[in-house]
RONU-738862 format. One record per residue: residue in one letter; x, y, z of N, C-alpha, C in turn. Coordinates in steps of 0.001 Angstrom, whole numbers, padded with zeros to 6 digits, always signed. Atoms other than C-alpha are relative to their C-alpha. Layout:
N
AXYZXYZXYZ ...
***
This chain:
463
M+000734+000337-001213+054895-116917+048015+000875-000787+000961 D-000870+000795-000869+057429-119468+049318+001054+000881+000652 I-001023-000890-000556+060062-116722+049729-000599+000860+001104 Q+000647-000839-001007+057573-114512+051580-000286-000789+001266 K+000314+000848-001157+056517-117414+053849+001251-000274+000827 K-001249+000272-000718+060141-118266+054676+000505+001253+000706 S-000436-001255-000624+060853-114596+055369-000757+000253+001293 L+000808-000179-001203+057988-114442+057850+000453-000950+001107 Q-000460+000974-000988+059201-117613+059562+001325+000424+000618 L-001298-000447-000519+062744-116234+059852-000169+001188+000940 N+000243-001156-000874+061446-112964+061267-000562-000435+001347 W+000611+000499-001246+059377-114870+063808+001054-000654+000892 L-001052+000659-000778+062340-117030+064874+000970+001024+000580 L-000900-001038-000486+064524-113945+065155-000596+000723+001204 W+000668-000693-001111+061962-112258+067369-000013-000870+001265 V-000008+000913-001136+061742-115337+069586+001373-000038+000652 L-001358+000039-000539+065531-115455+069942+000320+001268+000774 I-000237-001271-000691+065677-111768+070847-000730+000014+001338 S+000781+000046-001241+062920-112312+073430+000669-000884+001033 L-000672+000902-000922+064816-115253+074914+001236+000645+000589 V-001197-000676-000503+067974-113189+075193-000379+001007+001073 F+000452-000975-000987+066106-110421+076948-000513-000685+001253 A+000544+000726-001151+064346-112961+079156+001116-000518+000886 C-001116+000517-000787+067617-114580+080202+000721+001127+000724 S-000646-001151-000636+069166-111187+080843-000841+000524+001139 S+000896-000489-001046+066099-110092+082800-000006-000931+001189 E+000017+000966-001084+066154-113309+084793+001211+000189+000899 Q-001202-000187-000808+069754-112735+085871-000072+001303+000780 N+000123-001287-000682+069102-109070+086633-001007-000083+001133 L+001045+000134-001009+065965-110021+088518+000547-000700+001236 R-000560+000718-001138+067825-112489+090693+000942+000900+000795 D-000882-000928-000698+070375-109799+091449-000804+000982+000840 V+000814-000995-000693+067587-107391+092431-000621-000573+001256 V+000761+000550-001116+065695-109740+094724+000846-000823+000954 D-000840+000773-000905+068679-111462+096305-000021+000564+001410 D-000048-000635-001313+068631-108956+099117-001374+000055+000666 Q+001346-000050-000571+064891-109250+099652-000292-001310+000732 S+000293+001155-000873+063332-111619+102137-000964-000956-000689 L+000806+001049+000628+062051-114336+099846-000040-001224+000907 P+000036+001234-000793+060838-117460+101638+000906-001054-000614 E-000917+001020+000497+063279-120312+101385-000720-001030-000851 H+000803+000950+000767+060537-122654+100210-001390+000615-000186 P+001295-000649+000220+057628-120711+098676-001158-000994+000064 S+001209+000824-000105+054208-122116+099520-000972+000398-001113 F+000948-000312+001073+051704-122408+096701-001186+000795+000532 N+001195-000657-000525+048773-121386+098900+000265+001425+000468 F-000224-001293-000628+050368-118438+100664+000892+000929-000816 D-000894-000851+000795+052915-117187+098105-000378+000044-001480 I+000194+000088+001449+051986-118374+094606-001457+000215-000406 R+001404-000128+000386+048195-118662+094511-000466+001466-000018 P+000424-001409+000072+047671-114961+095417+000507+000721-001248 I-000532-000621+001217+049917-113955+092491-000854-000383-001203 L+000801+000476+001121+047976-116092+090040-001426+000541+000081 S+001363-000476-000170+044633-115026+091494-000139+001462-000398 N+000093-001434+000256+045346-111301+091259+000323+000371-001436 N-000486-000392+001320+046923-111382+087813-000464-000899-001142 C+000239+000964+001080+045817-114479+085889-001418-000572-000041 Y+001259+000747-000069+042484-115887+087075-001139+000651-000770 L+001080-000641+000739+040338-113291+085315-000155-000621-001384 C+000036+000588+001350+041267-114783+081927+000280-001498-000017 H-000365+001423-000040+042498-118217+083019-000407-000619+001332 G+000486+000499-001277+040379-119040+086045-001316-000743-000122 P+001204+000838-000030+037083-120665+087025-001185+000566-000777 D+001149-000618+000669+034745-118183+085298+000071-000262-001495 I-000039+000385+001415+033952-119667+081902-000330+001169-000916 S+000414-001119+000839+032479-116385+080657+001166+000922-000357 T-001156-000863+000284+035883-114618+080782+001265-000790-000313 R-001192+000841+000188+038220-117559+080208+000512+000098-001433 E-000659-000098+001302+040710-117258+077346+000810-001258-000270 A-000839+001110+000473+042417-120009+075341-000321-001326+000682 N+000414+001227-000695+040521-122637+077349+001065-000489+000973 L-001092+000324-000916+043350-122490+079894-000372+000427+001417 R+000295-000285-001406+042813-122693+083662+001273-000158+000830 L-001169+000032-000862+045630-121808+086020-000374-000192+001459 D+000428+000261-001380+043535-122444+089129-000058-001488+000299 L+000004+001448-000163+043782-126219+088603+001402-000545-000251 E-001339+000591+000152+046838-128439+088888+000235-000448-001430 E-000180+000481+001369+046237-129985+085480+000157+001151-000982 G-000174-001157+000865+046001-126513+083954+001395+000587+000091 L-001347-000552-000184+049309-125373+085426+001070-000823-000705 T-000999+000864+000645+051133-128333+083915-000446-000434-001401 A+000567+000400+001293+049121-128463+080667+001003+000245-001132 E-000802-000184+001209+050848-128895+077309-000752+000916-000953 L+000628-001010+000858+050179-126024+074904+000241-000265-001479 G-000342+000269+001390+051442-127621+071701+001389+000521-000327 D-001349-000397+000433+054751-127222+069854+001030-000249+001090 G-000950+000333-001053+056454-128788+072872-000006+000949+001165 R+000053-000971-001087+055501-125906+075110-000879-000529+001136 Q+000744+000413-001189+054198-126437+078644-000095+001201+000942 V+000206-001172-000862+052717-123892+081052+001087+000062+001055 I-001042+000085-001017+055017-125000+083869+000715-001336-000155 V-000822+001213-000021+057866-127500+083694+000632-000065+001380 P-000539+000048-001367+058499-128447+087337+001509-000223+000000 G-001455+000100-000094+062156-127924+088175+000747+000761-001068 N-000680-000673+001105+062863-125896+085027-000743+001286-000381 P+000670-001256+000335+061717-122234+085000+000282+000453-001428 G-000369-000458+001333+063589-121590+081743-000820-000641-001100 Q+000805+000686+000995+061445-124112+079871-001509+000181+000240 S+001410-000191-000349+058172-122942+081435-000575+001187-000756 E+000653-001059+000764+055862-120934+079196-000440+001149+000894 L+000460-001033-000923+054543-119076+082220+001096+001019+000266 M-001093-000912-000302+057939-117629+083081+000419+000783-001242 W-000355-000693+001243+058677-116761+079435-000976+001136-000276 R+001030-001018+000247+055412-114847+079236+000105+001173+000971 V-000010-001098-000975+055716-112865+082471+001258+000849-000120 R-001249-000763+000184+059285-111810+081538+000096+000665-001368 N-000085-000453+001389+058525-110980+077923-000207+001505-000095 H+000136-001445+000214+058886-107387+076680-000862+000324-001209 N+000870-000224+001159+056738-107854+073573-001432+000180+000493 P+001360-000232-000503+053313-106298+074314-001016-001006-000519 D+000924+001006+000533+051701-108975+072138+000181-001362+000659 L-000296+001296-000590+053240-111797+074152+000031+000015+001520 V-000155-000066-001453+053685-110574+077717-001327-000299+000701 M+001157+000257-000853+051310-111737+080428+000280+000555+001393 P+001328-000332+000522+049287-110190+081897+000089+001012-001140 P-000035-000936+001128+048425-108217+078733-000011+001447+000488 P-000068-001408-000424+049083-104459+078908-001377+000625+000248 E+001318-000619-000162+045369-103634+078563-000645-000310+001353 T+000554+000307-001324+044687-105261+081959+000533+000945+001076 K-000610-000935-000954+046833-102562+083626+000631-000730+001189 R-000644+000773-001068+048540-105294+085653+001406-000398-000440 M-001375+000422+000282+052206-106179+085895+000584-000628+001260 L-000610+000684-001142+054030-108640+088125+001218+000780+000474 S-001180-000649-000565+056572-107130+090468+001198-000940-000115 D-001205+000831+000042+060170-108331+090506-000057-001090+001063 R+000065+000984-001077+059525-110070+093798-000955-001135-000351 E+000966+001035+000381+056477-111905+092445+000595-000933-001052 I-000648+000840+001023+058441-113107+089409+001060-000891+000635 A-001027+000798-000681+061254-114245+091686-000639-001133+000802 L+000702+001061-000735+058771-116175+093831-000432-001119-000939 L+000405+001010+000982+057369-117933+090752+001214-000815-000456 D-001216+000666+000463+060890-118725+089565+000499-001005+001040 R-000494+000898-001050+061958-120219+092905-000953-001167+000218 W+000989+001066-000214+058711-122168+093287+000103-001069-001098 I-000118+000963+001108+059069-123761+089832+001323-000751+000095 E-001317+000625-000113+062765-124422+090386+000009-001086+001063 Q+000049+000981-001078+061918-126316+093580-001043-001095-000242 G+000894+001097+000343+059428-128580+091778-001443+000382-000203 A+001367-000484+000238+056260-126425+091538-001034-000876+000699 K+000943+000822-000750+054459-128307+094291-001346+000710+000124 W+001356-000568-000047+050721-127651+093945-000688-000460+001276 E+000737+000336-001218+048440-127579+097003-001466+000348-000180 P+001413-000400+000006+044670-127661+097342-000199+001208+000894 Y+000259-001207-000788+043122-124577+098847+000117-000329+001481 W-000374+000307-001383+044291-124331+102460-001202-000344+000875 A+001166+000241-000853+040766-124297+103919-000553-001415-000160 F+000517+001344+000235+040068-127742+102436+001055-001083+000220 K-001035+000989-000304+043302-129420+103478-000271-000614+001371 K+000164+000668-001279+043062-131985+106226+001105+000460+000945 P-001038-000477-000934+044832-130584+109283+000986-001116+000351 A-001048+000968-000348+048119-132287+110023+000455+000257+001432 K-000434-000140-001385+049121-132937+113598+001492+000268+000035 P-001433-000326-000001+052465-131229+114245+000770-000884+000978 D-000867+000730-000934+055383-132912+115941+000188+000852+001258 I-000086-000724-001267+055321-131906+119599+001256-000457+000739 P-001201+000406-000757+058700-131860+121371-000369-000370+001428 S+000244+000440-001371+058856-133555+124753+000587+001011+000989 G-000558-000857-001034+059685-131891+128044-000905+001133+000416 Y+000946-001053-000368+056572-129744+128423-001183-000623+000736 D+001147+000493-000765+053644-130087+130822-001212-000237-000896 H+001157+000106+000884+051145-129624+127977+000455+000294-001426 P-000420-000259+001390+051467-129771+124143-000149+001461-000409 I+000191-001409+000347+050094-126210+123917+001192+000831+000463 D-001179-000729-000502+053011-125011+126037+001155-000068-000991 A-001086+000163+000964+055434-126399+123465-000205+000911-001214 L+000277-000822+001175+053708-124606+120563+000134+001483+000314 V-000104-001404-000385+053435-121309+122441+001459+000396+000208 T-001409-000298-000254+057042-121478+123552+000780+000117-001298 E-000690-000054+001292+058226-122175+120016-000260+001334-000698 K+000323-001266+000651+056392-119119+118697+000635+001174+000736 L-000629-001071-000773+057664-116922+121537+001490+000104-000320 E-001429-000003+000316+061230-117978+120754+000242+000590-001389 D-000149-000573+001346+060712-117124+117064-000090+001519+000037 L+000191-001453-000101+059606-113634+118104+000951+000657+000993 G-000941-000544-000963+062310-113247+120700-000653+000503+001270 L+000733-000424-001194+059843-112958+123570+000176-001013+001125 E-000096+000855-001169+059982-114329+127100-001408-000412+000452 P+001309+000411-000515+057092-116387+128559-000414+000849+001203 A+000514-000725-001157+054859-114618+131076+000210-000849+001254 P-000171+000768-001248+055289-115590+134729-001174-000951+000234 I+001060+000940-000348+053314-118537+136073-001069+000718+000831 A+001089-000668-000704+049883-117311+137227-000229-000656+001360 D+000303+000574-001312+048962-117709+140874-001425-000555-000004 A+001285+000696-000075+045853-119543+142074-001168+000940-000257 N+001112-000922+000175+043579-116499+142262-000121+000484-001446 A+000038-000415+001405+044567-115404+138746-000638-001081-000867 L+000595+001096+000769+043666-118850+137390-001499-000093+000240 V+001425+000044-000308+040318-118777+139183-000728+001111-000751 R+000635-001113+000713+039508-115351+137720-000082-000285-001495 R+000003+000301+001432+040522-116446+134217-001073-001025-000345 L+001004+001034+000273+038393-119570+134359-001407+000548+000113 S+001334-000514-000226+035416-117712+135724-000457+000904-001147 Y+000375-000917+001079+035460-114986+133101-000149-000727-001337 V+000041+000709+001279+036163-117358+130199-001221-000909-000087 L+001053+001011+000058+033568-119993+131127-001389+000536+000335 T+001325-000512-000386+030775-117926+132687-000204+001471-000340 G+000124-001415+000273+031535-114319+131767-000200+000848+001241 L+000238-000701-001262+031214-113362+135442+001233-000109+000901 P-001128+000108-000928+033762-112626+138158-000240-001121+001009 P+000177+001068-000993+034391-115393+140708-000534+000575+001309 S+000515-000425-001297+032736-115262+144091+001150+000144+000995 A-001024-000150-001034+034645-114243+147203+000354-001340+000612 H-000257+001318-000567+034289-117823+148411+000976-000786-000866 Q-000892+000732+000899+036094-119109+145319+001409+000561+000009 L-001330-000624-000077+039010-116711+145863+000548-000110+001412 G-000670-000021-001290+041473-117117+148690-000272-001173+000894 H+000258+001187-000819+040294-120538+149878+000706-001190-000640 G-000703+001159+000533+042861-123224+149193+000745+000362-001265 P-000830-000260+001180+045125-123586+146164-000829+000450-001200 L+000859-000393+001123+042238-123308+143661-001448-000106+000444 G+001419-000011-000302+038812-122312+144857-000416-001053+000994 D+000445+000913-001050+038143-124037+148157+000688-001360-000102 G-000777+001230+000002+040881-126611+147688-000223-000895-001198 A+000269+000847+001164+039606-127914+144338+001207-000005-000934 S-001042+000047+001011+042013-129054+141675-000446+000839-001206 Y+000310-000800+001186+042187-127168+138361-001127-000656-000798 E+001017+000701+000778+040133-129836+136572-001360+000049+000693 E+001260-000056-000741+037508-129866+139315-000628+001395-000080 L+000518-001357+000093+037208-126107+139158-000588+000259-001389 V+000563-000114+001354+036704-126255+135386-001386-000639-000051 D+001299+000686-000022+033894-128768+135931-001054+000811+000747 K+000957-000802-000767+032277-126498+138546-000535+001160-000830 F+000441-001141+000812+032204-123503+136229-000851-000463-001190 M+000773+000492+001145+030928-125595+133307-001362-000526+000430 A+001289+000455-000518+028147-126957+135520-000902+001164+000391 S+000787-001175-000360+026998-123410+136268-001002+000326-001106 P+000952-000416+001047+023833-122218+134459+000511+001181-000803 H-000549-001151+000717+025840-119135+133500+000928-000431-001139 F-000837+000491+001098+028056-121303+131279-000767+000083-001317 G+000805-000064+001217+025239-121642+128729-000301+001421-000419 E+000280-001401+000321+024439-117935+128962+001207+000657-000659 R-001230-000581+000554+028062-117059+128234+000258-000490-001424 W-000403+000552+001291+028659-119412+125327-001101+000033-001048 A+001075-000185+000983+025233-119084+123716+000157+001319-000739 R-000185-001306+000637+026212-115480+122984+000832-000120-001279 H-000832+000163+001191+028890-116630+120540-000825-000572-001156 W+000837+000588+001051+026383-118752+118643-001025+001020-000492 M+000968-001024+000378+023859-115901+118675+000631+001034-000931 D-000693-000893+000927+026480-113706+116997+000052-000605-001401 L-000078+000665+001308+026839-116271+114207-001337+000039-000727 T+001330+000050+000640+023089-116504+113565-000675+001363+000004 R+000437-001403-000035+022737-112664+113820-001295+000159+000802 Y+001162-000058-000882+020328-112953+116765-000473+001437+000175 A+000605-001310-000232+017963-110005+117076-001448-000207+000405 E+001401+000066-000412+014613-109389+118708-000864+000985-000776 G+000744-000881+000881+013608-106841+116078+000529-000136-001417 K-000376+000178+001404+013685-106808+112268+000688+001226-000584 G-000734-001152+000484+015379-103418+112040-000827+000846-000948 H+000611-000890+000970+014623-100958+109269-000823+001069+000711 E+000682-001192-000497+012097-098179+109844-000867-000253+001221 F+000954+000244-001078+009512-099771+112110+000495-001032+001009 D-000608+000944-000929+011689-102469+113718-001035-000946+000603 Y+001001+000954-000471+008962-105086+113914+000655-001062+000874 P-000605+001021-000877+009559-107605+116706+000068-001364-000676 V-000100+001401+000424+010765-111105+115917-000696-000813+001085 L+000805+000661-001014+008044-112979+117750+000653-001309+000449 G-000559+001238-000546+009418-115653+120039+001500-000096-000062 A-001464+000067+000098+013080-114704+119568+000625-000467+001306 W-000557+000378-001301+013691-115135+123281-000019-001507+000212 Q+000049+001458-000138+012674-118781+122998+001214-000640-000674 Y-001209+000506+000656+015538-119362+120536+001220+000248+000876 R-001097-000306-000916+017917-117622+122952+000059-001022+001138 D+000031+000956-001105+016800-119873+125813+000299-001418-000469 Y-000325+001319+000575+017022-122924+123533+001513-000188-000043 L-001453+000101+000075+020722-122184+122970+000620-000155+001387 I-000534+000113-001361+021367-121703+126673-000181-001413+000527 R+000241+001385-000452+019751-125049+127453+000897-000984-000741 A-000825+000923+000794+021672-126731+124620+001447-000017+000495 F-001386-000045-000479+025062-125544+125878+000107-000576+001410 N-000057+000544-001357+024270-126361+129484-000200-001516+000021 A+000214+001448+000084+023145-129852+128436+001104-000698-000778 D-001103+000561+000795+026365-130333+126382-000542-000754-001215 L+000589+000622+001185+024282-131077+123290+001070-000167-001078 P-001033+000220+001026+026525-132642+120592-000154+000979-001169 Y+000003-000968+001096+027492-130336+117741-000832-000479-001176 D+000756+000483+001156+026034-132578+115047-001506+000099+000231 Q+001418-000128-000304+022662-132515+116828-000453+001458-000127 I+000327-001419+000146+022716-128705+117017-000127+000373-001474 V+000042-000299+001431+023457-128532+113286-001279-000545-000622 K+001221+000602+000563+020618-130916+112402-001233+000797+000405 E+001180-000717-000475+018148-129014+114547-000092+001386-000620 H+000037-001326+000615+019147-125650+113084-000413-000075-001462 L+000278+000080+001432+018938-126792+109476-001389-000556-000293 A+001287+000642+000307+015816-128965+109645-000634-000569+001255 G+000576+000486-001253+014573-129225+113223-001470-000339-000090 D+001436+000286+000152+010965-129242+112015-000252-001336-000681 L+000165+001270+000713+011599-132460+110066+000549-001196+000769 I-000617+001093-000763+013371-134507+112744-001089-000870+000632 E+000934+000962-000591+011450-137620+113736+000779-001140+000638 P+000788-000818-000922+011225-138219+116590+000783+001221+000429 P-000722-001200-000421+012070-134692+117761+000580-000159+001398 R-000560-000016-001349+014161-133983+120828-000921+000822+000890 L+000955-000657-000895+011823-133084+123704+000687+000494+001262 H-000509-000490-001269+012486-131044+126810-000180-001073+001062 P+000065+001148-000916+013257-133536+129603-001102+000086+001053 T+001019-000107-001060+010723-132149+132098-001324+000578-000512 E+001228-000632+000471+008241-129943+130215-000556-000631-001263 G+000494+000795+001113+008012-132121+127119-000220+000723-001312 F+000229-000681+001275+007913-129413+124431+001117-000332-000990 N-000879+000376+001101+009669-129812+121062+001206+000944-000064 E-001212-000807+000049+013257-128539+121393+000536+000131-001427 S-000565-000007+001352+014292-129472+117841-000633+001078-000866 L+000726-000959+000827+011647-127233+116325+000453+001433+000247 I-000345-001381-000347+012770-124087+118167+001270+000446-000725 A-001279-000369+000617+016227-124205+116538-000182+000679-001355 T+000210-000591+001326+014777-123269+113130-000411+001465+000077 M+000386-001397-000190+013809-119896+114612+001030+000953-000607 H-001049-000909+000481+017138-118460+113409-000254+000442-001431 Y+000299-000407+001374+015815-118382+109824-000809+001295-000048 R+000913-001138+000014+013348-115639+110819+000671+001306+000412 M-000638-001185-000577+015923-113180+112148+000699+000858-001039 S-000541-000887+001027+016586-111346+108900-000732+001336+000045 E+000636-001313+000018+015754-107718+108225-001368-000085-000667 G+001347-000007+000576+012081-107021+107464-000513+001408-000165 K+000558-001329+000281+010256-104044+105952-001527-000062+000057 H+001454-000004-000160+006664-102962+106463-000728+000032-001342 S+000680-000071+001304+005846-102228+102797+001037+000170-001101 P-001015-000118+001046+008604-103003+100288-000620+000381-001341 V+000500-000425+001309+008198-101384+096884-000029-001172-000967 D-000105+001163+000885+009345-104502+095039+000000-001252+000873 I+000140+001150-000893+008105-107623+096816+000984-001106-000370 K-000922+001067+000404+010204-110049+094758+001443+000356+000346 E-001347-000406-000380+013349-108025+095340+000195-000140+001509 E-000077+000158-001446+012589-107969+099064+000157-001473+000372 E-000118+001435-000256+012120-111751+099021+001407-000485-000345 S-001353+000400+000413+015410-112153+097144+001036+000437+001022 D-000952-000491-001013+017273-109996+099681-000088-000836+001270 R+000185+000780-001229+015777-111968+102576+000604-001397-000148 I-000531+001348+000216+016675-115356+101071+001518+000036-000110 D-001452-000128+000095+020182-114162+100203+000616+000145+001384 N-000497-000143-001365+020628-113130+103833-000024-001329+000735 I+000103+001317-000649+019445-116551+105026+001128-000914-000477 I-001058+000841+000551+021874-118323+102684+001360+000463+000519 D-001275-000546-000449+024731-116008+103666+000279-000382+001448 V-000191+000283-001424+024216-116474+107414+000131-001502+000245 T-000008+001447-000220+023514-120217+107235+001321-000622-000442 T-001237+000607+000504+026567-121065+105123+001222+000496+000762 K-001118-000485-000809+028916-118810+107097+000042-000719+001342 T+000061+000614-001325+027714-120379+110338+000420-001456-000034 F-000210+001444-000016+027876-124032+109327+001086-000479-000953 Q-001060+000405+000915+030467-124078+106522+001223+000913+000052 A-001082-000985-000053+032650-121052+107336+000393+000454-001395 L-000232-000423+001379+032277-120040+103679-000964+001118-000367 T+000883-001054+000493+030908-116905+102025-000648-000467-001299 V+000657+000585+001168+028668-118881+099680-000807+001048-000764 S+000843-001005+000641+026624-115756+098949+000681+000654-001199 C-000700-000549+001168+029338-114627+096491-000443-000711-001281 A+000397+000782+001173+028117-117384+094157-001337+000457-000561 Q+001212-000593+000563+024954-115341+093657+000298+000596-001378 C-000366-000658+001251+026862-113631+090822+001032-000782-000818 H-001064+000675+000747+029782-115900+089891+000454-001249+000743 D-000619+001165-000630+031429-119258+090526+001157+000469+000877 H-001086-000383-000893+033909-119127+093384+001362-000299-000630 K-001344+000180+000543+037604-118799+092605+000687-001230+000566 F-000844+000991-000657+039097-121146+095160-000761-001241+000446 D+000731+001142-000530+036404-123348+096650-001054-000465-001002 P+000875+000582+001033+034135-125664+094642-001469+000347+000220 I+001383-000445-000177+030926-123593+094874-000440+000734-001260 P+000479-000664+001217+029315-122867+091497-001300+000758+000251 T+001245-000770-000091+026460-120441+090951-001218-000921-000024 A+001123+000936+000075+024218-123409+090118-000358-000543+001379 D+000269+000498-001350+024604-124714+093675-000668+001068+000856 Y+000613-001089-000771+023738-121302+095113-001504+000050-000275 Y+001423-000124+000326+020446-121173+093247-000778-001278+000282 S+000673+001210-000486+019671-124776+094116-000398+000183+001458 L+000310-000290-001402+019886-123750+097774-001048+001096+000107 Y+000995-001082+000037+017917-120601+096946-001404-000581-000213 G+001305+000608+000270+015119-122770+095566-000590-000685+001225 I+000485+000654-001212+014908-124712+098831-000624+001030+000940 F+000520-001007-000926+014470-121566+100921-001193+000749-000587 E+001125-000712+000612+012148-119912+098400-001289-000810+000108 S+001188+000849-000064+009780-122886+098513-000372-000385+001431 T+000282+000279-001409+009846-123000+102329-000863+001117+000572 R+000910-000988-000572+007028-121260+104185+000172+000065+001507 Q-000107-000172-001439+007360-119806+107662-001359-000277+000646 A+001229+000327-000712+004796-120991+110194+000230+000189+001492 V-000059-000172-001451+003992-120366+113840-000409-001314+000657 H+000286+001245-000709+004112-123402+116131-000129+000287+001495 Q+000172-000130-001441+003043-123820+119723+001216-000557+000727 R-001126+000462-000786+005722-124211+122362-000404-001106+000970 E+000459+000980-000974+003539-126494+124519+000536-001393-000330 S-000424+001382+000212+004417-130143+124962-000928-000652-001016 L+000813+000703+000989+003151-132573+122356-001306-000488+000618 E+001219+000455-000664+000674-133906+124898-000996+001149+000122 E+000894-001157-000108-000702-130407+125505-000538+000408-001363 V+000447-000343+001352-000847-129706+121767-001099-000953-000452 N+001008+000976+000396-002762-132942+121168-001305+000208+000767 Q+001204-000270-000783-005166-132099+123994-000735+001222-000541 T+000613-001201+000566-005762-128609+122572-000634-000293-001347 R+000540+000341+001307-006227-130020+119088-001299-000796+000141 Q+001201+000797-000200-008768-132560+120369-001157+000864+000503 A+001048-000883-000503-010671-129849+122274-000579+000845-001125 I+000480-000793+001140-010860-127711+119105-000860-000852-000923 E+000786+000888+000862-012044-130661+117039-001344-000340+000625 D+001279+000266-000680-014710-131464+119674-000923+001199-000102 Q+000811-001216+000092-015891-127841+119637-000564+000178-001404 I+000468-000108+001388-016080-127823+115826-001123-000992-000254 A+001053+001013+000187-018095-131061+115879-001305+000428+000678 Y+001209-000463-000715-020495-129589+118483-000698+001110-000775 L+000587-001110+000753-020990-126393+116454-000664-000492-001281 K+000610+000552+001211-021601-128358+113278-001336-000667+000314 S+001238+000681-000390-024212-130464+115069-001090+001005+000373 A+000985-000997-000421-025927-127414+116629-000548+000762-001186 V+000450-000731+001184-026049-125509+113334-000881-000876-000868 S+000796+000921+000812-027328-128557+111493-001391-000195+000596 T+001289+000171-000668-030083-129080+114081-000881+001237-000181 E+000756-001246+000137-031136-125414+113919-000484+000171-001433 L+000417-000130+001393-031202-125439+110112-001149-000943-000327 R+001118+000928+000246-033396-128524+110078-001282+000515+000633 S+001175-000559-000673-035729-126832+112552-000596+001148-000796 L+000480-001131+000792-035950-123689+110425-000631-000443-001304 S+000509+000433+001304-036510-125577+107194-001399-000584+000094 S+001328+000593-000162-039649-127206+108632-001072+001047+000354 M+000935-001068-000352-041278-123818+109523-000434+000764-001242 P+000394-000942+001056-043322-121518+107242+000923+001219+000064 Q-000933-001120+000069-041368-118427+106121-000315+001060+001036 A+000368-001044-000968-043328-116006+108359+000488-000365+001397 Q-000468+000426-001311-042499-118090+111396+001520+000038+000092 Q-001460-000050-000010-038826-118268+110339+000498+001412+000306 I-000442-001374-000219-038652-114449+110325-000121+000381+001462 S+000211-000402-001396-040082-114073+113800+000614-000964+000998 H-000564+000992-000910-038452-117199+115212+001348+000448+000519 R-001304-000266-000572-035572-116678+117543+000361-001140+000936 P-000429+001082-000895-033514-119236+119418-000297+000349+001447 S+000336-000190-001402-034241-119726+123066+001074+000778+000745 Q-001060-000701-000703-030841-118244+123977-000107+001515-000164 E+000064-001432+000243-031831-114815+122600-000673+000716+001157 S+000659-000807-001019-032767-112026+124967-001375+000435-000506 P+001351-000402+000434-036446-110865+124897+000014+001236-000885 E-000014-001223+000798-035365-107548+123329+000411-000238-001448 A-000472+000271+001354-033887-109221+120230-001165-000122-000957 K+001074+000030+000987-035945-108898+117041+000588-000272-001365 A-000423+000314+001359-035528-110432+113599-000630+001000-000941 L+000530-001021+000906-035877-107668+111000-000338-000566-001359 G+000298+000555+001310-035922-109856+107931+000744-001286-000229 H-000613+001277+000332-034971-113151+106329+000345+000035-001471 F-000431-000131+001384-032888-113014+103176+000690-001264-000512 A-000677+001249+000387-031812-116658+102893-000280-000370-001438 N+000371+000359+001371-033658-117045+099602+000202+001149-000975 G-000262-001120+000884-032499-113711+098194-001177+000929-000194 E+001176-000841+000146-035923-112048+098695+000159+001269+000826 T-000096-001294-000690-035978-108332+099594-001328+000745-000060 N+001318-000624+000095-039725-107701+099315-000274+000856+001234 G+000341-000882-001104-040800-104746+101408+001146+000811+000524 W-001174-000742-000480-037243-103432+101907+000433+001005-001070 T-000411-001057+000929-036242-100099+100323+001113+000807+000646 T-001039-000893-000509-033433-097585+100666-000150+001362-000622 Q+000104-001370+000489-033420-093819+100344+001343+000541-000468 G-001310-000431+000458-029718-093620+099530+000609+001097+000833 L-000543-001036-000876-028919-091419+102496+001351-000427+000571 V-001308+000237-000596-025393-091094+103847+000063+000779+001297 R-000069-000654-001298-024865-090318+107521+001447+000048+000485 N-001333-000104-000584-021812-089115+109358+000055-000749+001317 I-000150+000778-001227-020481-090514+112630-000950+000454+001095 L+000980-000478-000988-023034-088393+114552-001423-000415-000365 G+001317+000438+000423-025911-089951+112655-000742+001028-000827 E+000655-001052+000767-026661-086741+110717+000083-000315-001493 V+000042+000246+001435-027712-087012+107062+000924+000980-000701 V-000949-000830+000759-024972-085718+104728-000480+000085-001426 E+000435-000191+001393-026024-084201+101419+001128-000359-000945 Q-000973+000416+001015-024267-085646+098373-000084+000881-001219 D-000019-000822+001235-023205-083558+095389-000532-000824-001166 G+000502+000669+001213-025006-084383+092156-001158-000866+000305 
***
């Protein structure tokens, strides 16, 4: 047994040595192959390395616990530098030769190479060279680019505006020349189309250096003060919230009051409503206390913003009501999160996200909020008008209750025969009480079981 055990150990060591020789040879050959290719001088983890790992490794070593192998995660920094035992480490920053990752991707043994042959995936020479260079340069890990705090770039001096410096730098990289300086009329046209979506007036063109002698900044203010500014820029927001005045599908039922949401956006942009206020009103405008009221008409502006939840597709008679509800809520979650988070959270309906911290549990927590929310119709009138209408309805209900109560007391004090023939004073002389069935009595009333058609003719019944 000892001899057999030692023989197995020697065979294993021999195989490892052979693999290392092949790996070293492959590494040198690989460098020769990719030397002529345009590898980035300093590979970026987010733009060069993460896509390689995502496409080839994350299925078995990523965020999805149901498919994860060896309890190893390569989507996390601690996983990439984890120790595997026996002195092995996934990545040794600065030393590709000692990194288990590089040994695996270069290995020719089908039992050891990564990705495994059954996945039908194989790293290209360029991808292996990128990994090698990245590890050699220290294997700098980066959080997902969308969650990195933007860094302000260094702006060289000597330019009228910082944007000019950035544009010029990019033009020089591409070997392009800057466009000629625009004349006054061209600037007026650009501003008009960008800010209002409409061409400038004849008065704004050809009068002075910029629209009747105004400076550039003054002209910007004029266009932004135009009511057409809100009409132009509300369109972009309406695209985000998939604005529609019909629910699509076969019958295209109208979205009642959709135009009020459109006008709400126009007013919001023209009033320069702060972004955080728009977000609050869209997400929970019906819960804001006190709500934001229209400055002159007094109606509840905050409430109208929640109208965007109703603009999903609707069917007249879905076969599966729960499936229809699920599709509608998924659409609400998809649109809401894309609009306010710039994330496709709806993917978490089926699996945890690869790159951003959105688990399936969070998706269904949000699903529960929308599922337990009921749509309701609210009046657009001002709060004062609503309160007046509510008081008038309550007064009418009180009057009717009093009148009915008085009439019932009057009837209860009469003999039954008088109750049958009694009629209120408001009745016309032709009105006649045919019977009184308040006590469930049907004495004297019979039926012949005849059925008549719409012309009043008796229809014979079979059987």
